[in-house]
BALOBA-1460 file (C-alpha; in Angstrom, 3 decimals):
// residues 183
<rec num="1" residu="m" x="-53.586" y="-46.205" z="-46.090"/>
<rec num="2" residu="d" x="-50.877" y="-47.072" z="-43.044"/>
<rec num="3" residu="r" x="-52.901" y="-44.240" z="-40.970"/>
<rec num="4" residu="t" x="-56.207" y="-45.888" z="-41.500"/>
<rec num="5" residu="r" x="-54.800" y="-49.515" z="-40.630"/>
<rec num="6" residu="l" x="-53.291" y="-47.639" z="-37.891"/>
<rec num="7" residu="w" x="-56.948" y="-46.234" z="-36.821"/>
<rec num="8" residu="l" x="-58.189" y="-49.780" z="-37.097"/>
<rec num="9" residu="l" x="-55.902" y="-51.352" z="-35.090"/>
<rec num="10" residu="a" x="-56.173" y="-48.974" z="-32.404"/>
<rec num="11" residu="f" x="-60.188" y="-49.491" z="-32.207"/>
<rec num="12" residu="l" x="-60.364" y="-53.015" z="-32.486"/>
<rec num="13" residu="g" x="-57.818" y="-53.308" z="-29.301"/>
<rec num="14" residu="c" x="-60.387" y="-51.637" z="-27.483"/>
<rec num="15" residu="f" x="-62.666" y="-54.169" z="-27.573"/>
<rec num="16" residu="t" x="-59.619" y="-57.281" z="-26.923"/>
<rec num="17" residu="d" x="-59.214" y="-59.002" z="-23.271"/>
<rec num="18" residu="l" x="-55.879" y="-57.898" z="-21.877"/>
<rec num="19" residu="s" x="-56.365" y="-59.963" z="-18.877"/>
<rec num="20" residu="g" x="-55.727" y="-63.114" z="-21.290"/>
<rec num="21" residu="g" x="-58.961" y="-64.811" z="-19.505"/>
<rec num="22" residu="s" x="-57.161" y="-64.589" z="-16.374"/>
<rec num="23" residu="s" x="-58.857" y="-62.931" z="-13.292"/>
<rec num="24" residu="l" x="-57.978" y="-59.571" z="-11.956"/>
<rec num="25" residu="k" x="-56.020" y="-59.295" z="-8.408"/>
<rec num="26" residu="v" x="-56.276" y="-55.690" z="-6.837"/>
<rec num="27" residu="m" x="-55.068" y="-54.337" z="-3.624"/>
<rec num="28" residu="s" x="-55.674" y="-50.886" z="-2.527"/>
<rec num="29" residu="s" x="-54.708" y="-48.729" z="0.503"/>
<rec num="30" residu="p" x="-54.063" y="-45.680" z="1.507"/>
<rec num="31" residu="n" x="-51.164" y="-43.351" z="0.383"/>
<rec num="32" residu="v" x="-49.536" y="-42.607" z="3.733"/>
<rec num="33" residu="l" x="-49.798" y="-45.698" z="6.531"/>
<rec num="34" residu="r" x="-50.037" y="-44.060" z="9.648"/>
<rec num="35" residu="v" x="-48.103" y="-45.307" z="12.835"/>
<rec num="36" residu="g" x="-50.080" y="-46.896" z="15.598"/>
<rec num="37" residu="t" x="-53.454" y="-46.623" z="13.921"/>
<rec num="38" residu="p" x="-55.797" y="-49.119" z="12.355"/>
<rec num="39" residu="q" x="-55.313" y="-49.025" z="8.567"/>
<rec num="40" residu="n" x="-57.766" y="-50.549" z="6.103"/>
<rec num="41" residu="i" x="-56.439" y="-52.720" z="3.084"/>
<rec num="42" residu="f" x="-58.774" y="-53.171" z="0.070"/>
<rec num="43" residu="v" x="-58.296" y="-56.523" z="-1.691"/>
<rec num="44" residu="e" x="-60.145" y="-58.143" z="-4.313"/>
<rec num="45" residu="c" x="-60.263" y="-60.509" z="-7.001"/>
<rec num="46" residu="q" x="-62.125" y="-59.854" z="-10.084"/>
<rec num="47" residu="d" x="-63.785" y="-62.386" z="-12.758"/>
<rec num="48" residu="c" x="-63.257" y="-64.729" z="-9.891"/>
<rec num="49" residu="s" x="-66.468" y="-66.692" z="-10.119"/>
<rec num="50" residu="d" x="-65.704" y="-69.652" z="-11.155"/>
<rec num="51" residu="l" x="-62.797" y="-70.075" z="-7.968"/>
<rec num="52" residu="n" x="-63.537" y="-71.499" z="-4.645"/>
<rec num="53" residu="d" x="-63.217" y="-69.163" z="-1.245"/>
<rec num="54" residu="f" x="-59.475" y="-68.318" z="-0.805"/>
<rec num="55" residu="s" x="-57.120" y="-66.596" z="1.546"/>
<rec num="56" residu="i" x="-54.882" y="-64.125" z="1.233"/>
<rec num="57" residu="r" x="-51.807" y="-62.592" z="3.153"/>
<rec num="58" residu="i" x="-51.362" y="-59.181" z="3.653"/>
<rec num="59" residu="h" x="-47.618" y="-58.550" z="4.781"/>
<rec num="60" residu="v" x="-45.646" y="-55.231" z="5.752"/>
<rec num="61" residu="l" x="-42.413" y="-55.950" z="5.358"/>
<rec num="62" residu="n" x="-39.547" y="-52.961" z="6.410"/>
<rec num="63" residu="h" x="-37.795" y="-51.002" z="3.161"/>
<rec num="64" residu="p" x="-35.697" y="-51.648" z="1.305"/>
<rec num="65" residu="a" x="-34.327" y="-54.966" z="2.993"/>
<rec num="66" residu="k" x="-37.643" y="-56.912" z="2.876"/>
<rec num="67" residu="t" x="-36.176" y="-58.713" z="6.062"/>
<rec num="68" residu="k" x="-38.492" y="-57.958" z="8.670"/>
<rec num="69" residu="n" x="-42.139" y="-58.670" z="9.011"/>
<rec num="70" residu="v" x="-43.616" y="-55.371" z="10.437"/>
<rec num="71" residu="s" x="-47.163" y="-56.511" z="10.504"/>
<rec num="72" residu="s" x="-49.796" y="-58.841" z="8.777"/>
<rec num="73" residu="t" x="-53.261" y="-60.023" z="8.531"/>
<rec num="74" residu="s" x="-54.850" y="-62.797" z="6.481"/>
<rec num="75" residu="v" x="-58.591" y="-62.207" z="4.521"/>
<rec num="76" residu="t" x="-60.863" y="-64.714" z="3.149"/>
<rec num="77" residu="l" x="-62.282" y="-63.714" z="-0.032"/>
<rec num="78" residu="t" x="-65.668" y="-65.487" z="-0.626"/>
<rec num="79" residu="r" x="-68.189" y="-65.786" z="-3.168"/>
<rec num="80" residu="a" x="-70.798" y="-64.163" z="-1.065"/>
<rec num="81" residu="r" x="-68.679" y="-61.128" z="-0.530"/>
<rec num="82" residu="n" x="-68.011" y="-61.024" z="-4.516"/>
<rec num="83" residu="f" x="-64.288" y="-62.053" z="-3.839"/>
<rec num="84" residu="q" x="-63.873" y="-58.797" z="-2.122"/>
<rec num="85" residu="g" x="-62.546" y="-58.028" z="1.455"/>
<rec num="86" residu="f" x="-60.824" y="-55.599" z="3.676"/>
<rec num="87" residu="g" x="-57.642" y="-56.594" z="5.846"/>
<rec num="88" residu="q" x="-56.987" y="-54.352" z="8.706"/>
<rec num="89" residu="i" x="-53.190" y="-53.686" z="9.635"/>
<rec num="90" residu="v" x="-51.697" y="-51.920" z="12.446"/>
<rec num="91" residu="i" x="-47.613" y="-50.693" z="12.092"/>
<rec num="92" residu="p" x="-46.450" y="-50.265" z="15.860"/>
<rec num="93" residu="a" x="-44.337" y="-47.148" z="16.487"/>
<rec num="94" residu="d" x="-41.061" y="-49.168" z="17.746"/>
<rec num="95" residu="d" x="-39.732" y="-50.331" z="14.374"/>
<rec num="96" residu="f" x="-39.261" y="-46.658" z="13.209"/>
<rec num="97" residu="r" x="-37.561" y="-43.413" z="13.980"/>
<rec num="98" residu="t" x="-39.424" y="-40.758" z="15.083"/>
<rec num="99" residu="n" x="-37.558" y="-38.029" z="13.084"/>
<rec num="100" residu="l" x="-39.949" y="-36.218" z="10.987"/>
<rec num="101" residu="n" x="-37.855" y="-34.800" z="8.421"/>
<rec num="102" residu="t" x="-36.700" y="-37.868" z="6.931"/>
<rec num="103" residu="e" x="-39.396" y="-40.010" z="4.878"/>
<rec num="104" residu="q" x="-39.678" y="-43.503" z="5.816"/>
<rec num="105" residu="y" x="-41.191" y="-46.310" z="3.619"/>
<rec num="106" residu="v" x="-42.670" y="-49.715" z="3.910"/>
<rec num="107" residu="y" x="-43.554" y="-52.365" z="1.083"/>
<rec num="108" residu="l" x="-47.230" y="-53.654" z="1.198"/>
<rec num="109" residu="q" x="-47.390" y="-57.314" z="-0.099"/>
<rec num="110" residu="a" x="-50.989" y="-59.256" z="-0.625"/>
<rec num="111" residu="q" x="-49.816" y="-62.879" z="-1.344"/>
<rec num="112" residu="f" x="-52.864" y="-64.349" z="-3.657"/>
<rec num="113" residu="p" x="-52.548" y="-67.920" z="-4.309"/>
<rec num="114" residu="d" x="-51.219" y="-67.577" z="-7.985"/>
<rec num="115" residu="q" x="-50.056" y="-64.119" z="-7.656"/>
<rec num="116" residu="l" x="-48.071" y="-61.438" z="-5.150"/>
<rec num="117" residu="l" x="-48.917" y="-57.758" z="-5.401"/>
<rec num="118" residu="e" x="-46.653" y="-55.380" z="-3.827"/>
<rec num="119" residu="k" x="-46.356" y="-51.900" z="-3.585"/>
<rec num="120" residu="v" x="-44.118" y="-48.985" z="-1.596"/>
<rec num="121" residu="v" x="-46.339" y="-47.207" z="0.741"/>
<rec num="122" residu="l" x="-45.045" y="-43.641" z="2.815"/>
<rec num="123" residu="v" x="-45.378" y="-44.161" z="6.541"/>
<rec num="124" residu="s" x="-46.728" y="-40.946" z="8.340"/>
<rec num="125" residu="m" x="-45.421" y="-40.795" z="12.494"/>
<rec num="126" residu="m" x="-48.317" y="-38.880" z="12.721"/>
<rec num="127" residu="s" x="-51.544" y="-40.442" z="14.129"/>
<rec num="128" residu="a" x="-53.101" y="-37.768" z="15.635"/>
<rec num="129" residu="y" x="-53.961" y="-33.913" z="14.481"/>
<rec num="130" residu="i" x="-54.242" y="-31.046" z="16.937"/>
<rec num="131" residu="f" x="-56.223" y="-28.069" z="15.363"/>
<rec num="132" residu="i" x="-55.595" y="-24.552" z="17.612"/>
<rec num="133" residu="q" x="-58.974" y="-22.343" z="16.844"/>
<rec num="134" residu="t" x="-59.159" y="-18.536" z="17.752"/>
<rec num="135" residu="d" x="-62.072" y="-16.544" z="18.334"/>
<rec num="136" residu="k" x="-60.909" y="-14.073" z="15.748"/>
<rec num="137" residu="t" x="-58.734" y="-14.078" z="12.841"/>
<rec num="138" residu="l" x="-57.397" y="-10.631" z="13.431"/>
<rec num="139" residu="y" x="-55.804" y="-9.108" z="17.062"/>
<rec num="140" residu="t" x="-54.794" y="-5.478" z="18.146"/>
<rec num="141" residu="p" x="-51.606" y="-5.493" z="20.191"/>
<rec num="142" residu="n" x="-52.500" y="-6.013" z="24.323"/>
<rec num="143" residu="q" x="-55.797" y="-7.659" z="23.157"/>
<rec num="144" residu="q" x="-56.523" y="-10.890" z="24.692"/>
<rec num="145" residu="v" x="-56.432" y="-14.074" z="22.572"/>
<rec num="146" residu="l" x="-59.135" y="-16.647" z="23.218"/>
<rec num="147" residu="y" x="-57.877" y="-20.036" z="21.840"/>
<rec num="148" residu="r" x="-59.875" y="-23.567" z="21.770"/>
<rec num="149" residu="i" x="-57.446" y="-26.775" z="21.101"/>
<rec num="150" residu="l" x="-58.640" y="-30.034" z="19.660"/>
<rec num="151" residu="a" x="-56.792" y="-33.135" z="18.907"/>
<rec num="152" residu="v" x="-58.106" y="-35.903" z="16.879"/>
<rec num="153" residu="t" x="-57.336" y="-39.124" z="15.686"/>
<rec num="154" residu="a" x="-56.383" y="-39.821" z="11.677"/>
<rec num="155" residu="n" x="-59.483" y="-40.918" z="11.351"/>
<rec num="156" residu="n" x="-61.323" y="-37.300" z="13.072"/>
<rec num="157" residu="e" x="-62.476" y="-38.537" z="16.363"/>
<rec num="158" residu="p" x="-61.908" y="-37.247" z="19.555"/>
<rec num="159" residu="v" x="-58.973" y="-38.245" z="21.477"/>
<rec num="160" residu="n" x="-60.260" y="-39.984" z="24.295"/>
<rec num="161" residu="g" x="-57.753" y="-40.606" z="27.295"/>
<rec num="162" residu="y" x="-54.256" y="-41.689" z="27.087"/>
<rec num="163" residu="s" x="-53.075" y="-43.923" z="24.241"/>
<rec num="164" residu="q" x="-49.358" y="-45.215" z="23.470"/>
<rec num="165" residu="s" x="-49.428" y="-43.957" z="19.764"/>
<rec num="166" residu="l" x="-50.391" y="-40.807" z="20.945"/>
<rec num="167" residu="a" x="-48.079" y="-40.258" z="23.817"/>
<rec num="168" residu="e" x="-45.726" y="-37.949" z="21.617"/>
<rec num="169" residu="i" x="-47.469" y="-35.554" z="19.669"/>
<rec num="170" residu="f" x="-45.031" y="-33.005" z="17.893"/>
<rec num="171" residu="i" x="-46.327" y="-29.749" z="17.572"/>
<rec num="172" residu="d" x="-45.265" y="-27.549" z="14.175"/>
<rec num="173" residu="i" x="-46.230" y="-23.986" z="15.163"/>
<rec num="174" residu="v" x="-46.546" y="-21.398" z="12.241"/>
<rec num="175" residu="v" x="-46.724" y="-17.830" z="12.821"/>
<rec num="176" residu="m" x="-47.616" y="-15.860" z="9.579"/>
<rec num="177" residu="y" x="-47.440" y="-11.895" z="9.904"/>
<rec num="178" residu="f" x="-47.930" y="-9.334" z="7.287"/>
<rec num="179" residu="i" x="-46.972" y="-5.692" z="7.652"/>
<rec num="180" residu="l" x="-48.508" y="-3.735" z="5.474"/>
<rec num="181" residu="d" x="-47.105" y="-0.218" z="4.465"/>
<rec num="182" residu="l" x="-49.504" y="2.113" z="2.684"/>
<rec num="183" residu="s" x="-46.882" y="4.702" z="1.591"/>
């Protein structure tokens, strides 16, 4: 008897409105924010059809103190765009240490008129990638190695010219070799 009531309660719980009649606010961002690269932050207000247009402020604050506003932008959500929008932020490189061995975080906040959304996001100092391509997968000793180096941004676009955010490129070379003993 108790088991039947539990299943009935679980079944009816699927059809109830958990938001309590209020609108649901959403902020979505990349899992890793790259320094010196424009990053898109998505904000949305679901079930806001009865509201007028309103503005949302997006802030990036230092972690863990929240004492410095690292970057900010504003997004206006309108009925014409279904109360959805993108804000673009750029995190300046001078606010972070260039030590690649330590993880650095920031607070990402979206201030809606009646609610504050906040999340902690990892910050990466790598704003570009270098790919090294060779003409063969295996070389023998005394054989000439032919290679090509490609530099691309975090959006996989080619690096053109000099950029302040690409002034320092950290290269970590991993050499793998195998010795095969067939005896």
